[in-house]
C-alpha positions, 0 to 999 in steps of 0.5 A: 298285534300280539307279541311271539311268545319265544319257544320254551322247553323244560330244561331251558327257561330262557333266562340267562342263568339257564343258558350256557353261553355262546362258547360253550354252545359254539363248542358243545354243537361243534364237537356233536353234542347237544348244544344246551346241556352238552350231554347228549348226541347232537346227531343220529345220521352224519348230518341228520340232528336229533329231533329232540334231546333226551336228557334235556328236552331242547328242540334240536329237531326244529333247528334249520342250519340249511346253507350256512354250514356249507358255505363255512366250510367252503370259505375255509377249505378255500383259504387253506387250500388255495394257500398251501397251492400258492406257497407250494407252487412258489417253492417248488416247481411240481406237475399239475399231477403232483399238485392234482394228487396233494390237492383234491384229495385234501380238498374232499377230506377237508370238506367231509371232516368240517362239514359236520363241526360246522353244522354242529356250532351252527345249530349251537349258534341258532340254540343260542339265539333262538332262531328257530321257527315259531311253528305257525307255518 
């Protein structure tokens, strides 16, 4: 059986010196920039990534983050909100409506605010690790 060659693109030869490194790729993706070059926008909509980077020709549209970003967001937001609610409830005697008025909008805002950076960081991680479909089916 022959080995499948990894996907290569012009500005990314696969050599270690050409890779941006794990943390730069994660931070570039989380900030909404191309994880490979850091110069072009990663998203063309709120969560839809561009097909190909116009600067370095990285095939960003081939990377499927799928369910990882929502799981990351649920994990982080759940820990923040539940910890805050337990601490606030232990310190003050608030009504259920007051807690709902505080924590429901907080949950929605945190989830919406963290989803795009989580997807960008996931795309950066997957690009760095070479986790793209081979195109064979």
